[in-house]
C-alpha positions as CSV (number, residue, x, y, z in Angstrom):
1,M,0.0,0.1,-0.1
2,K,2.9,2.4,0.9
3,K,4.4,1.8,-2.8
4,Y,1.1,2.6,-4.4
5,L,0.8,5.9,-2.1
6,R,4.4,7.0,-2.9
7,I,3.8,6.8,-6.7
8,L,0.5,8.6,-6.4
9,I,2.3,11.0,-4.9
10,F,5.2,11.3,-7.1
11,T,3.1,11.4,-9.9
12,A,0.9,14.3,-9.0
13,A,4.0,16.2,-7.8
14,A,5.4,15.8,-11.5
15,F,2.4,16.8,-13.1
16,T,1.7,20.0,-11.0
17,A,5.4,20.9,-11.3
18,C,5.2,21.1,-15.2
19,T,2.7,24.1,-15.5
20,P,3.9,27.0,-17.4
21,E,4.7,30.0,-15.8
22,S,2.5,31.9,-18.4
23,A,0.2,31.1,-21.4
24,D,1.4,34.4,-23.2
25,Y,3.7,33.3,-26.1
26,S,3.9,36.6,-27.9
27,L,7.0,38.5,-28.9
28,G,6.2,41.5,-27.4
29,P,6.1,44.8,-29.4
30,K,7.5,45.6,-32.8
31,P,10.6,48.1,-32.5
32,T,10.6,51.3,-33.6
33,V,13.0,51.8,-36.2
34,S,15.6,54.7,-35.2
35,F,19.4,55.6,-36.7
36,N,21.8,58.0,-37.3
37,A,23.0,59.1,-40.8
38,T,25.8,61.4,-40.7
39,P,28.4,62.5,-43.5
40,V,31.7,61.7,-43.3
41,P,34.0,64.5,-42.8
42,N,36.2,65.6,-46.1
43,S,34.6,63.2,-48.0
44,P,31.3,64.2,-49.9
45,N,30.0,61.4,-51.4
46,R,30.3,59.1,-48.2
47,I,27.8,58.4,-45.3
48,A,28.1,56.7,-41.8
49,V,24.9,55.0,-40.8
50,A,24.6,53.6,-37.4
51,S,21.3,51.8,-36.0
52,T,19.9,53.3,-32.7
53,T,16.7,50.9,-32.5
54,Q,16.0,49.5,-29.1
55,G,15.9,45.7,-29.3
56,G,17.1,45.6,-32.7
57,F,19.2,42.3,-34.1
58,I,18.8,42.0,-37.8
59,W,20.2,45.1,-39.7
60,K,19.5,45.6,-43.6
61,W,20.5,48.8,-45.3
62,Q,19.3,49.2,-48.8
63,Y,21.2,51.9,-50.2
64,G,19.8,52.5,-53.4
65,T,22.1,52.2,-56.2
66,A,25.1,52.0,-53.9
67,G,24.1,48.8,-52.6
68,T,22.9,46.7,-49.5
69,S,24.5,46.1,-46.0
70,A,23.8,43.7,-42.8
71,L,25.8,45.3,-40.3
72,E,24.4,47.3,-37.4
73,K,26.9,50.4,-38.2
74,D,28.1,50.8,-41.9
75,T,29.8,53.5,-44.1
76,F,28.9,53.5,-47.7
77,S,29.5,55.9,-50.6
78,F,28.1,57.2,-53.9
79,S,29.8,57.8,-57.4
80,K,28.5,61.0,-57.3
81,K,27.1,63.7,-55.2
82,E,23.2,63.2,-55.6
83,N,19.8,62.5,-53.8
84,I,19.2,58.9,-53.3
85,P,17.0,57.5,-50.6
86,F,18.1,55.0,-48.5
87,S,16.1,52.8,-45.7
């Protein structure tokens, strides 16, 4: 009888110990994008960009015709002075 009682107590304890702390499996709010773009001194066609996004972990800069980058901070250049959007 004691053997069955121990098994019953062990089984009950095992199942109650495995309950999740929270049923909320959401990822949380999306980060708000923010960055700095600064001209490089004495280089009119070079721009330094840096992400200032809190909680960011993936970066993808698109520099129009100048290419792309996956670095958190990067410097890029254009062949001539022009207005090219980047994101």
